[in-house]
PyMOL Python script that loads the backbone (N, CA, C, O; Angstrom):
from pymol import cmd

cmd.read_pdbstr("""\
ATOM      1  N   MET A   1     -40.399   4.820   0.531  1.00  0.00           N
ATOM      2  CA  MET A   1     -40.301   4.394  -0.841  1.00  0.00           C
ATOM      3  C   MET A   1     -39.446   5.404  -1.626  1.00  0.00           C
ATOM      4  O   MET A   1     -39.652   6.614  -1.529  1.00  0.00           O
ATOM      5  N   GLN A   2     -38.494   4.892  -2.393  1.00  0.00           N
ATOM      6  CA  GLN A   2     -37.634   5.771  -3.172  1.00  0.00           C
ATOM      7  C   GLN A   2     -38.342   6.231  -4.430  1.00  0.00           C
ATOM      8  O   GLN A   2     -39.050   5.463  -5.081  1.00  0.00           O
ATOM      9  N   THR A   3     -38.143   7.475  -4.755  1.00  0.00           N
ATOM     10  CA  THR A   3     -38.734   7.998  -5.974  1.00  0.00           C
ATOM     11  C   THR A   3     -37.802   7.752  -7.139  1.00  0.00           C
ATOM     12  O   THR A   3     -36.638   7.395  -6.957  1.00  0.00           O
ATOM     13  N   SER A   4     -38.323   7.946  -8.336  1.00  0.00           N
ATOM     14  CA  SER A   4     -37.476   7.759  -9.516  1.00  0.00           C
ATOM     15  C   SER A   4     -36.339   8.771  -9.536  1.00  0.00           C
ATOM     16  O   SER A   4     -35.277   8.504 -10.099  1.00  0.00           O
ATOM     17  N   ARG A   5     -36.558   9.929  -8.926  1.00  0.00           N
ATOM     18  CA  ARG A   5     -35.514  10.944  -8.830  1.00  0.00           C
ATOM     19  C   ARG A   5     -34.368  10.449  -7.949  1.00  0.00           C
ATOM     20  O   ARG A   5     -33.198  10.633  -8.284  1.00  0.00           O
ATOM     21  N   ASP A   6     -34.712   9.815  -6.811  1.00  0.00           N
ATOM     22  CA  ASP A   6     -33.696   9.257  -5.921  1.00  0.00           C
ATOM     23  C   ASP A   6     -32.908   8.151  -6.626  1.00  0.00           C
ATOM     24  O   ASP A   6     -31.688   8.061  -6.485  1.00  0.00           O
ATOM     25  N   LEU A   7     -33.610   7.320  -7.379  1.00  0.00           N
ATOM     26  CA  LEU A   7     -32.928   6.237  -8.108  1.00  0.00           C
ATOM     27  C   LEU A   7     -32.010   6.795  -9.180  1.00  0.00           C
ATOM     28  O   LEU A   7     -30.919   6.268  -9.401  1.00  0.00           O
ATOM     29  N   SER A   8     -32.433   7.838  -9.835  1.00  0.00           N
ATOM     30  CA  SER A   8     -31.619   8.470 -10.858  1.00  0.00           C
ATOM     31  C   SER A   8     -30.355   9.064 -10.247  1.00  0.00           C
ATOM     32  O   SER A   8     -29.264   8.917 -10.798  1.00  0.00           O
ATOM     33  N   THR A   9     -30.505   9.731  -9.113  1.00  0.00           N
ATOM     34  CA  THR A   9     -29.359  10.314  -8.415  1.00  0.00           C
ATOM     35  C   THR A   9     -28.391   9.221  -7.968  1.00  0.00           C
ATOM     36  O   THR A   9     -27.176   9.369  -8.099  1.00  0.00           O
ATOM     37  N   THR A  10     -28.928   8.138  -7.447  1.00  0.00           N
ATOM     38  CA  THR A  10     -28.101   7.012  -7.010  1.00  0.00           C
ATOM     39  C   THR A  10     -27.373   6.392  -8.193  1.00  0.00           C
ATOM     40  O   THR A  10     -26.193   6.059  -8.085  1.00  0.00           O
ATOM     41  N   ALA A  11     -28.053   6.233  -9.311  1.00  0.00           N
ATOM     42  CA  ALA A  11     -27.441   5.652 -10.512  1.00  0.00           C
ATOM     43  C   ALA A  11     -26.323   6.541 -11.031  1.00  0.00           C
ATOM     44  O   ALA A  11     -25.266   6.040 -11.414  1.00  0.00           O
ATOM     45  N   LEU A  12     -26.538   7.854 -11.052  1.00  0.00           N
ATOM     46  CA  LEU A  12     -25.495   8.782 -11.504  1.00  0.00           C
ATOM     47  C   LEU A  12     -24.283   8.733 -10.580  1.00  0.00           C
ATOM     48  O   LEU A  12     -23.142   8.759 -11.040  1.00  0.00           O
ATOM     49  N   SER A  13     -24.535   8.662  -9.286  1.00  0.00           N
ATOM     50  CA  SER A  13     -23.443   8.583  -8.319  1.00  0.00           C
ATOM     51  C   SER A  13     -22.649   7.286  -8.502  1.00  0.00           C
ATOM     52  O   SER A  13     -21.419   7.288  -8.471  1.00  0.00           O
ATOM     53  N   ALA A  14     -23.374   6.181  -8.693  1.00  0.00           N
ATOM     54  CA  ALA A  14     -22.706   4.895  -8.898  1.00  0.00           C
ATOM     55  C   ALA A  14     -21.901   4.918 -10.185  1.00  0.00           C
ATOM     56  O   ALA A  14     -20.783   4.405 -10.221  1.00  0.00           O
ATOM     57  N   ASP A  15     -22.447   5.504 -11.242  1.00  0.00           N
ATOM     58  CA  ASP A  15     -21.732   5.585 -12.513  1.00  0.00           C
ATOM     59  C   ASP A  15     -20.447   6.391 -12.362  1.00  0.00           C
ATOM     60  O   ASP A  15     -19.399   6.013 -12.886  1.00  0.00           O
ATOM     61  N   SER A  16     -20.538   7.502 -11.642  1.00  0.00           N
ATOM     62  CA  SER A  16     -19.357   8.338 -11.404  1.00  0.00           C
ATOM     63  C   SER A  16     -18.295   7.571 -10.620  1.00  0.00           C
ATOM     64  O   SER A  16     -17.107   7.648 -10.932  1.00  0.00           O
ATOM     65  N   THR A  17     -18.723   6.844  -9.620  1.00  0.00           N
ATOM     66  CA  THR A  17     -17.795   6.048  -8.814  1.00  0.00           C
ATOM     67  C   THR A  17     -17.133   4.967  -9.656  1.00  0.00           C
ATOM     68  O   THR A  17     -15.921   4.770  -9.569  1.00  0.00           O
ATOM     69  N   PHE A  18     -17.911   4.270 -10.466  1.00  0.00           N
ATOM     70  CA  PHE A  18     -17.354   3.213 -11.319  1.00  0.00           C
ATOM     71  C   PHE A  18     -16.366   3.783 -12.329  1.00  0.00           C
ATOM     72  O   PHE A  18     -15.358   3.145 -12.633  1.00  0.00           O
ATOM     73  N   ARG A  19     -16.639   4.961 -12.847  1.00  0.00           N
ATOM     74  CA  ARG A  19     -15.700   5.598 -13.786  1.00  0.00           C
ATOM     75  C   ARG A  19     -14.373   5.925 -13.091  1.00  0.00           C
ATOM     76  O   ARG A  19     -13.300   5.708 -13.654  1.00  0.00           O
ATOM     77  N   ARG A  20     -14.458   6.444 -11.872  1.00  0.00           N
ATOM     78  CA  ARG A  20     -13.233   6.753 -11.125  1.00  0.00           C
ATOM     79  C   ARG A  20     -12.433   5.493 -10.824  1.00  0.00           C
ATOM     80  O   ARG A  20     -11.210   5.481 -10.967  1.00  0.00           O
ATOM     81  N   VAL A  21     -13.114   4.445 -10.412  1.00  0.00           N
ATOM     82  CA  VAL A  21     -12.439   3.171 -10.126  1.00  0.00           C
ATOM     83  C   VAL A  21     -11.794   2.632 -11.396  1.00  0.00           C
ATOM     84  O   VAL A  21     -10.677   2.117 -11.353  1.00  0.00           O
ATOM     85  N   SER A  22     -12.482   2.746 -12.515  1.00  0.00           N
ATOM     86  CA  SER A  22     -11.938   2.288 -13.799  1.00  0.00           C
ATOM     87  C   SER A  22     -10.678   3.070 -14.157  1.00  0.00           C
ATOM     88  O   SER A  22      -9.696   2.487 -14.616  1.00  0.00           O
ATOM     89  N   THR A  23     -10.701   4.380 -13.952  1.00  0.00           N
ATOM     90  CA  THR A  23      -9.530   5.213 -14.237  1.00  0.00           C
ATOM     91  C   THR A  23      -8.351   4.812 -13.351  1.00  0.00           C
ATOM     92  O   THR A  23      -7.217   4.723 -13.822  1.00  0.00           O
ATOM     93  N   ILE A  24      -8.617   4.577 -12.089  1.00  0.00           N
ATOM     94  CA  ILE A  24      -7.557   4.143 -11.163  1.00  0.00           C
ATOM     95  C   ILE A  24      -6.985   2.806 -11.601  1.00  0.00           C
ATOM     96  O   ILE A  24      -5.767   2.626 -11.606  1.00  0.00           O
ATOM     97  N   ALA A  25      -7.844   1.868 -11.969  1.00  0.00           N
ATOM     98  CA  ALA A  25      -7.383   0.546 -12.411  1.00  0.00           C
ATOM     99  C   ALA A  25      -6.521   0.649 -13.666  1.00  0.00           C
ATOM    100  O   ALA A  25      -5.511  -0.044 -13.786  1.00  0.00           O
ATOM    101  N   ILE A  26      -6.913   1.506 -14.595  1.00  0.00           N
ATOM    102  CA  ILE A  26      -6.114   1.700 -15.816  1.00  0.00           C
ATOM    103  C   ILE A  26      -4.749   2.274 -15.465  1.00  0.00           C
ATOM    104  O   ILE A  26      -3.730   1.816 -15.983  1.00  0.00           O
ATOM    105  N   ASP A  27      -4.722   3.274 -14.587  1.00  0.00           N
ATOM    106  CA  ASP A  27      -3.438   3.864 -14.165  1.00  0.00           C
ATOM    107  C   ASP A  27      -2.536   2.815 -13.520  1.00  0.00           C
ATOM    108  O   ASP A  27      -1.333   2.784 -13.783  1.00  0.00           O
ATOM    109  N   ILE A  28      -3.102   1.973 -12.693  1.00  0.00           N
ATOM    110  CA  ILE A  28      -2.311   0.926 -12.035  1.00  0.00           C
ATOM    111  C   ILE A  28      -1.762  -0.045 -13.075  1.00  0.00           C
ATOM    112  O   ILE A  28      -0.589  -0.413 -13.022  1.00  0.00           O
ATOM    113  N   GLN A  29      -2.603  -0.461 -14.021  1.00  0.00           N
ATOM    114  CA  GLN A  29      -2.161  -1.392 -15.063  1.00  0.00           C
ATOM    115  C   GLN A  29      -1.059  -0.801 -15.923  1.00  0.00           C
ATOM    116  O   GLN A  29      -0.210  -1.529 -16.438  1.00  0.00           O
ATOM    117  N   GLN A  30      -1.070   0.516 -16.081  1.00  0.00           N
ATOM    118  CA  GLN A  30      -0.062   1.179 -16.903  1.00  0.00           C
ATOM    119  C   GLN A  30       1.175   1.576 -16.104  1.00  0.00           C
ATOM    120  O   GLN A  30       2.080   2.219 -16.636  1.00  0.00           O
ATOM    121  N   GLY A  31       1.216   1.193 -14.826  1.00  0.00           N
ATOM    122  CA  GLY A  31       2.394   1.449 -14.009  1.00  0.00           C
ATOM    123  C   GLY A  31       2.471   2.847 -13.442  1.00  0.00           C
ATOM    124  O   GLY A  31       3.546   3.283 -13.029  1.00  0.00           O
ATOM    125  N   ARG A  32       1.367   3.557 -13.411  1.00  0.00           N
ATOM    126  CA  ARG A  32       1.361   4.914 -12.859  1.00  0.00           C
ATOM    127  C   ARG A  32       1.110   4.862 -11.358  1.00  0.00           C
ATOM    128  O   ARG A  32       0.411   3.980 -10.859  1.00  0.00           O
ATOM    129  N   GLY A  33       1.684   5.809 -10.659  1.00  0.00           N
ATOM    130  CA  GLY A  33       1.487   5.889  -9.212  1.00  0.00           C
ATOM    131  C   GLY A  33       2.307   4.836  -8.477  1.00  0.00           C
ATOM    132  O   GLY A  33       2.932   3.972  -9.092  1.00  0.00           O
ATOM    133  N   THR A  34       2.294   4.924  -7.173  1.00  0.00           N
ATOM    134  CA  THR A  34       3.081   4.019  -6.338  1.00  0.00           C
ATOM    135  C   THR A  34       2.661   2.572  -6.523  1.00  0.00           C
ATOM    136  O   THR A  34       3.506   1.700  -6.726  1.00  0.00           O
ATOM    137  N   LEU A  35       1.373   2.312  -6.457  1.00  0.00           N
ATOM    138  CA  LEU A  35       0.890   0.936  -6.605  1.00  0.00           C
ATOM    139  C   LEU A  35       1.180   0.402  -7.998  1.00  0.00           C
ATOM    140  O   LEU A  35       1.573  -0.755  -8.147  1.00  0.00           O
ATOM    141  N   GLY A  36       0.994   1.221  -9.007  1.00  0.00           N
ATOM    142  CA  GLY A  36       1.289   0.803 -10.374  1.00  0.00           C
ATOM    143  C   GLY A  36       2.754   0.456 -10.556  1.00  0.00           C
ATOM    144  O   GLY A  36       3.084  -0.550 -11.184  1.00  0.00           O
ATOM    145  N   ARG A  37       3.632   1.283 -10.011  1.00  0.00           N
ATOM    146  CA  ARG A  37       5.068   1.000 -10.104  1.00  0.00           C
ATOM    147  C   ARG A  37       5.426  -0.289  -9.374  1.00  0.00           C
ATOM    148  O   ARG A  37       6.214  -1.098  -9.864  1.00  0.00           O
ATOM    149  N   LEU A  38       4.837  -0.464  -8.204  1.00  0.00           N
ATOM    150  CA  LEU A  38       5.121  -1.665  -7.419  1.00  0.00           C
ATOM    151  C   LEU A  38       4.709  -2.915  -8.183  1.00  0.00           C
ATOM    152  O   LEU A  38       5.428  -3.915  -8.177  1.00  0.00           O
ATOM    153  N   LEU A  39       3.563  -2.863  -8.836  1.00  0.00           N
ATOM    154  CA  LEU A  39       3.075  -4.027  -9.572  1.00  0.00           C
ATOM    155  C   LEU A  39       3.825  -4.248 -10.880  1.00  0.00           C
ATOM    156  O   LEU A  39       3.945  -5.383 -11.340  1.00  0.00           O
ATOM    157  N   GLN A  40       4.327  -3.180 -11.479  1.00  0.00           N
ATOM    158  CA  GLN A  40       4.984  -3.290 -12.779  1.00  0.00           C
ATOM    159  C   GLN A  40       6.500  -3.484 -12.683  1.00  0.00           C
ATOM    160  O   GLN A  40       7.102  -4.097 -13.565  1.00  0.00           O
ATOM    161  N   ASP A  41       7.104  -2.977 -11.641  1.00  0.00           N
ATOM    162  CA  ASP A  41       8.566  -3.009 -11.514  1.00  0.00           C
ATOM    163  C   ASP A  41       8.980  -4.120 -10.552  1.00  0.00           C
ATOM    164  O   ASP A  41       8.916  -3.946  -9.335  1.00  0.00           O
ATOM    165  N   THR A  42       9.397  -5.242 -11.088  1.00  0.00           N
ATOM    166  CA  THR A  42       9.753  -6.375 -10.238  1.00  0.00           C
ATOM    167  C   THR A  42      11.002  -6.085  -9.397  1.00  0.00           C
ATOM    168  O   THR A  42      11.168  -6.653  -8.318  1.00  0.00           O
ATOM    169  N   THR A  43      11.875  -5.205  -9.888  1.00  0.00           N
ATOM    170  CA  THR A  43      13.063  -4.846  -9.112  1.00  0.00           C
ATOM    171  C   THR A  43      12.657  -4.158  -7.816  1.00  0.00           C
ATOM    172  O   THR A  43      13.189  -4.466  -6.750  1.00  0.00           O
ATOM    173  N   LEU A  44      11.725  -3.236  -7.910  1.00  0.00           N
ATOM    174  CA  LEU A  44      11.242  -2.553  -6.717  1.00  0.00           C
ATOM    175  C   LEU A  44      10.617  -3.551  -5.755  1.00  0.00           C
ATOM    176  O   LEU A  44      10.869  -3.498  -4.552  1.00  0.00           O
ATOM    177  N   TYR A  45       9.813  -4.449  -6.273  1.00  0.00           N
ATOM    178  CA  TYR A  45       9.180  -5.471  -5.435  1.00  0.00           C
ATOM    179  C   TYR A  45      10.237  -6.320  -4.730  1.00  0.00           C
ATOM    180  O   TYR A  45      10.158  -6.537  -3.521  1.00  0.00           O
ATOM    181  N   MET A  46      11.217  -6.795  -5.481  1.00  0.00           N
ATOM    182  CA  MET A  46      12.252  -7.650  -4.895  1.00  0.00           C
ATOM    183  C   MET A  46      13.068  -6.885  -3.845  1.00  0.00           C
ATOM    184  O   MET A  46      13.442  -7.452  -2.819  1.00  0.00           O
ATOM    185  N   ASN A  47      13.342  -5.615  -4.095  1.00  0.00           N
ATOM    186  CA  ASN A  47      14.058  -4.799  -3.106  1.00  0.00           C
ATOM    187  C   ASN A  47      13.242  -4.652  -1.825  1.00  0.00           C
ATOM    188  O   ASN A  47      13.792  -4.707  -0.725  1.00  0.00           O
ATOM    189  N   LEU A  48      11.937  -4.464  -1.966  1.00  0.00           N
ATOM    190  CA  LEU A  48      11.087  -4.365  -0.782  1.00  0.00           C
ATOM    191  C   LEU A  48      11.054  -5.679  -0.011  1.00  0.00           C
ATOM    192  O   LEU A  48      11.080  -5.676   1.220  1.00  0.00           O
ATOM    193  N   VAL A  49      10.998  -6.789  -0.717  1.00  0.00           N
ATOM    194  CA  VAL A  49      11.012  -8.096  -0.052  1.00  0.00           C
ATOM    195  C   VAL A  49      12.326  -8.278   0.702  1.00  0.00           C
ATOM    196  O   VAL A  49      12.324  -8.710   1.855  1.00  0.00           O
ATOM    197  N   GLN A  50      13.441  -7.954   0.061  1.00  0.00           N
ATOM    198  CA  GLN A  50      14.752  -8.106   0.700  1.00  0.00           C
ATOM    199  C   GLN A  50      14.881  -7.181   1.903  1.00  0.00           C
ATOM    200  O   GLN A  50      15.412  -7.578   2.940  1.00  0.00           O
ATOM    201  N   THR A  51      14.401  -5.959   1.768  1.00  0.00           N
ATOM    202  CA  THR A  51      14.441  -5.020   2.893  1.00  0.00           C
ATOM    203  C   THR A  51      13.628  -5.555   4.059  1.00  0.00           C
ATOM    204  O   THR A  51      14.048  -5.455   5.212  1.00  0.00           O
ATOM    205  N   ASN A  52      12.483  -6.115   3.768  1.00  0.00           N
ATOM    206  CA  ASN A  52      11.641  -6.694   4.821  1.00  0.00           C
ATOM    207  C   ASN A  52      12.369  -7.839   5.525  1.00  0.00           C
ATOM    208  O   ASN A  52      12.313  -7.940   6.751  1.00  0.00           O
ATOM    209  N   VAL A  53      13.037  -8.684   4.783  1.00  0.00           N
ATOM    210  CA  VAL A  53      13.794  -9.795   5.380  1.00  0.00           C
ATOM    211  C   VAL A  53      14.884  -9.243   6.305  1.00  0.00           C
ATOM    212  O   VAL A  53      15.072  -9.738   7.417  1.00  0.00           O
ATOM    213  N   GLU A  54      15.592  -8.221   5.841  1.00  0.00           N
ATOM    214  CA  GLU A  54      16.669  -7.643   6.645  1.00  0.00           C
ATOM    215  C   GLU A  54      16.138  -6.978   7.919  1.00  0.00           C
ATOM    216  O   GLU A  54      16.743  -7.106   8.984  1.00  0.00           O
ATOM    217  N   VAL A  55      15.024  -6.279   7.811  1.00  0.00           N
ATOM    218  CA  VAL A  55      14.433  -5.632   8.988  1.00  0.00           C
ATOM    219  C   VAL A  55      13.971  -6.688   9.992  1.00  0.00           C
ATOM    220  O   VAL A  55      14.175  -6.526  11.196  1.00  0.00           O
ATOM    221  N   GLN A  56      13.357  -7.757   9.514  1.00  0.00           N
ATOM    222  CA  GLN A  56      12.917  -8.829  10.408  1.00  0.00           C
ATOM    223  C   GLN A  56      14.114  -9.472  11.106  1.00  0.00           C
ATOM    224  O   GLN A  56      14.050  -9.773  12.298  1.00  0.00           O
ATOM    225  N   THR A  57      15.195  -9.682  10.374  1.00  0.00           N
ATOM    226  CA  THR A  57      16.413 -10.248  10.961  1.00  0.00           C
ATOM    227  C   THR A  57      16.981  -9.313  12.028  1.00  0.00           C
ATOM    228  O   THR A  57      17.374  -9.758  13.106  1.00  0.00           O
ATOM    229  N   LEU A  58      17.020  -8.028  11.723  1.00  0.00           N
ATOM    230  CA  LEU A  58      17.512  -7.041  12.686  1.00  0.00           C
ATOM    231  C   LEU A  58      16.642  -7.025  13.946  1.00  0.00           C
ATOM    232  O   LEU A  58      17.172  -6.998  15.056  1.00  0.00           O
ATOM    233  N   LEU A  59      15.334  -7.041  13.791  1.00  0.00           N
ATOM    234  CA  LEU A  59      14.445  -7.037  14.947  1.00  0.00           C
ATOM    235  C   LEU A  59      14.631  -8.277  15.821  1.00  0.00           C
ATOM    236  O   LEU A  59      14.619  -8.188  17.049  1.00  0.00           O
ATOM    237  N   ARG A  60      14.802  -9.434  15.178  1.00  0.00           N
ATOM    238  CA  ARG A  60      15.060 -10.656  15.958  1.00  0.00           C
ATOM    239  C   ARG A  60      16.360 -10.523  16.752  1.00  0.00           C
ATOM    240  O   ARG A  60      16.426 -10.915  17.917  1.00  0.00           O
ATOM    241  N   ASP A  61      17.393  -9.966  16.112  1.00  0.00           N
ATOM    242  CA  ASP A  61      18.673  -9.817  16.798  1.00  0.00           C
ATOM    243  C   ASP A  61      18.574  -8.793  17.927  1.00  0.00           C
ATOM    244  O   ASP A  61      19.187  -8.978  18.978  1.00  0.00           O
ATOM    245  N   ILE A  62      17.821  -7.732  17.729  1.00  0.00           N
ATOM    246  CA  ILE A  62      17.633  -6.743  18.801  1.00  0.00           C
ATOM    247  C   ILE A  62      16.937  -7.388  19.993  1.00  0.00           C
ATOM    248  O   ILE A  62      17.291  -7.122  21.142  1.00  0.00           O
ATOM    249  N   ARG A  63      15.954  -8.228  19.723  1.00  0.00           N
ATOM    250  CA  ARG A  63      15.257  -8.914  20.833  1.00  0.00           C
ATOM    251  C   ARG A  63      16.194  -9.878  21.556  1.00  0.00           C
ATOM    252  O   ARG A  63      16.147  -9.988  22.781  1.00  0.00           O
ATOM    253  N   ARG A  64      17.029 -10.565  20.816  1.00  0.00           N
ATOM    254  CA  ARG A  64      17.936 -11.546  21.427  1.00  0.00           C
ATOM    255  C   ARG A  64      19.128 -10.881  22.117  1.00  0.00           C
ATOM    256  O   ARG A  64      19.611 -11.370  23.138  1.00  0.00           O
ATOM    257  N   ASN A  65      19.595  -9.774  21.561  1.00  0.00           N
ATOM    258  CA  ASN A  65      20.799  -9.112  22.074  1.00  0.00           C
ATOM    259  C   ASN A  65      20.576  -7.609  22.214  1.00  0.00           C
ATOM    260  O   ASN A  65      21.219  -6.826  21.515  1.00  0.00           O
ATOM    261  N   PRO A  66      19.692  -7.199  23.088  1.00  0.00           N
ATOM    262  CA  PRO A  66      19.379  -5.765  23.185  1.00  0.00           C
ATOM    263  C   PRO A  66      20.572  -4.916  23.602  1.00  0.00           C
ATOM    264  O   PRO A  66      20.660  -3.749  23.219  1.00  0.00           O
ATOM    265  N   ARG A  67      21.480  -5.471  24.370  1.00  0.00           N
ATOM    266  CA  ARG A  67      22.636  -4.683  24.836  1.00  0.00           C
ATOM    267  C   ARG A  67      23.588  -4.338  23.701  1.00  0.00           C
ATOM    268  O   ARG A  67      24.380  -3.402  23.809  1.00  0.00           O
ATOM    269  N   ARG A  68      23.510  -5.067  22.656  1.00  0.00           N
ATOM    270  CA  ARG A  68      24.318  -4.782  21.488  1.00  0.00           C
ATOM    271  C   ARG A  68      23.892  -3.453  20.849  1.00  0.00           C
ATOM    272  O   ARG A  68      24.702  -2.792  20.199  1.00  0.00           O
ATOM    273  N   TYR A  69      22.642  -3.068  21.030  1.00  0.00           N
ATOM    274  CA  TYR A  69      22.078  -1.899  20.365  1.00  0.00           C
ATOM    275  C   TYR A  69      21.744  -0.748  21.312  1.00  0.00           C
ATOM    276  O   TYR A  69      21.691   0.412  20.901  1.00  0.00           O
ATOM    277  N   ILE A  70      21.520  -1.078  22.579  1.00  0.00           N
ATOM    278  CA  ILE A  70      21.130  -0.059  23.554  1.00  0.00           C
ATOM    279  C   ILE A  70      22.164  -0.021  24.652  1.00  0.00           C
ATOM    280  O   ILE A  70      22.364  -0.995  25.379  1.00  0.00           O
ATOM    281  N   ASN A  71      22.818   1.118  24.760  1.00  0.00           N
ATOM    282  CA  ASN A  71      23.841   1.290  25.775  1.00  0.00           C
ATOM    283  C   ASN A  71      23.364   2.358  26.748  1.00  0.00           C
ATOM    284  O   ASN A  71      23.357   3.544  26.419  1.00  0.00           O
ATOM    285  N   LEU A  72      22.972   1.945  27.928  1.00  0.00           N
ATOM    286  CA  LEU A  72      22.441   2.860  28.918  1.00  0.00           C
ATOM    287  C   LEU A  72      23.461   3.019  30.034  1.00  0.00           C
ATOM    288  O   LEU A  72      23.815   2.059  30.718  1.00  0.00           O
ATOM    289  N   THR A  73      23.925   4.248  30.202  1.00  0.00           N
ATOM    290  CA  THR A  73      24.878   4.537  31.253  1.00  0.00           C
ATOM    291  C   THR A  73      24.330   5.651  32.112  1.00  0.00           C
ATOM    292  O   THR A  73      23.907   6.693  31.612  1.00  0.00           O
ATOM    293  N   ILE A  74      24.343   5.421  33.409  1.00  0.00           N
ATOM    294  CA  ILE A  74      23.904   6.441  34.346  1.00  0.00           C
ATOM    295  C   ILE A  74      25.128   6.904  35.123  1.00  0.00           C
ATOM    296  O   ILE A  74      25.769   6.111  35.813  1.00  0.00           O
ATOM    297  N   PHE A  75      25.441   8.152  35.015  1.00  0.00           N
ATOM    298  CA  PHE A  75      26.608   8.790  35.636  1.00  0.00           C
ATOM    299  C   PHE A  75      27.825   8.336  34.991  1.00  0.00           C
ATOM    300  O   PHE A  75      28.918   8.757  35.369  1.00  0.00           O
TER     301      PHE A  75
END
""", "prot")
cmd.dss("prot")
cmd.show_as("cartoon", "prot")
cmd.util.cbc("prot")
cmd.orient("prot")
């Protein structure tokens, strides 16, 4: 059985955690940090999407034409 002291400690810990999460959420909404910038800056997002498309295209081409990218010569 939990004592009132244990419940108080748990409540304080939960309150501290919720405050930290709230601070992080505010920072993200205000565009702070990497995630905040990503969510606030559509140019960055679009550049990441385009980069992903290009990397996927390159990987498909490497799979289809590996000799174009890997030149192995022995002697």
